[in-house]
VMD Tcl script that draws the C-alpha trace (Angstrom):
set ca {
  {93.04 150.81 81.19}
  {89.41 150.38 80.68}
  {87.43 147.54 82.25}
  {87.32 145.44 79.08}
  {91.10 145.37 78.66}
  {91.57 144.71 82.37}
  {89.13 141.80 82.18}
  {90.97 140.40 79.12}
  {94.32 140.68 80.89}
  {92.98 138.98 84.02}
  {91.36 136.23 81.94}
  {94.64 135.59 80.10}
  {96.59 135.58 83.38}
  {94.10 133.13 84.88}
  {94.37 130.87 81.83}
  {98.18 130.98 81.98}
  {98.13 130.13 85.68}
  {95.81 127.20 85.06}
  {98.18 125.86 82.38}
  {101.07 126.23 84.80}
  {99.17 124.34 87.49}
  {98.43 121.54 85.02}
  {102.14 121.21 84.23}
  {103.01 121.17 87.94}
  {100.33 118.53 88.57}
  {101.78 116.32 85.80}
  {105.27 116.64 87.29}
  {104.00 115.75 90.75}
  {102.18 112.72 89.34}
  {105.41 111.59 87.67}
  {107.31 112.08 90.92}
  {104.73 110.07 92.85}
  {105.16 107.19 90.42}
  {108.93 107.33 90.81}
  {108.68 107.48 94.61}
  {106.36 104.46 94.58}
  {108.88 102.53 92.48}
  {111.72 103.51 94.81}
  {109.69 102.46 97.85}
  {108.95 99.08 96.30}
  {112.61 98.61 95.43}
  {113.72 99.53 98.96}
  {111.18 97.14 100.48}
  {112.41 94.33 98.21}
  {116.03 95.05 99.14}
  {115.17 95.13 102.86}
  {113.30 91.83 102.55}
  {116.08 90.12 100.59}
  {118.79 91.35 102.93}
  {116.71 90.40 105.94}
  {116.53 86.81 104.70}
  {120.25 86.75 104.00}
  {121.09 88.17 107.43}
  {118.82 85.63 109.09}
  {120.65 82.83 107.26}
  {123.99 84.26 108.39}
  {122.83 84.48 112.00}
  {121.51 80.91 111.85}
  {124.87 79.72 110.52}
  {126.69 81.67 113.23}
  {124.48 80.09 115.89}
  {125.12 76.58 114.55}
  {128.86 77.28 114.37}
  {128.85 78.52 117.99}
  {126.94 75.45 119.15}
  {129.43 73.17 117.40}
  {132.36 75.00 118.98}
  {130.77 74.65 122.42}
  {130.31 70.90 121.91}
  {133.90 70.52 120.73}
  {135.14 72.51 123.72}
  {133.24 70.24 126.11}
  {134.70 67.12 124.48}
  {138.22 68.54 124.55}
  {137.76 69.46 128.22}
  {136.79 65.84 129.00}
  {139.92 64.58 127.27}
  {142.08 67.18 129.05}
  {140.84 65.93 132.42}
  {141.46 62.34 131.38}
  {145.01 63.11 130.15}
  {145.86 65.13 133.28}
  {144.67 62.27 135.53}
  {146.95 59.82 133.70}
  {149.99 62.00 134.18}
}
mol new
graphics top color blue
foreach p $ca { graphics top sphere $p radius 0.5 }
foreach p [lrange $ca 0 end-1] q [lrange $ca 1 end] { graphics top cylinder $p $q radius 0.2 }
display resetview
């Protein structure tokens, strides 16, 4: 091969590689957009579930407090009933 044909071949190969890189860059850009959307969705889900879990824990705490109060009252009545027997 003479230098002119070699230069043409290398120029064409370089051009083809640049086109390939452009396509890869476009795909990466599209993937970045999708990853950003997924991250936002995950953050929203975590936030929503965090609020729901907090509400459940608050309800559980209130329920436990009520049970403790009821237990104390029942214990007072048990002592009173046992004294009368």
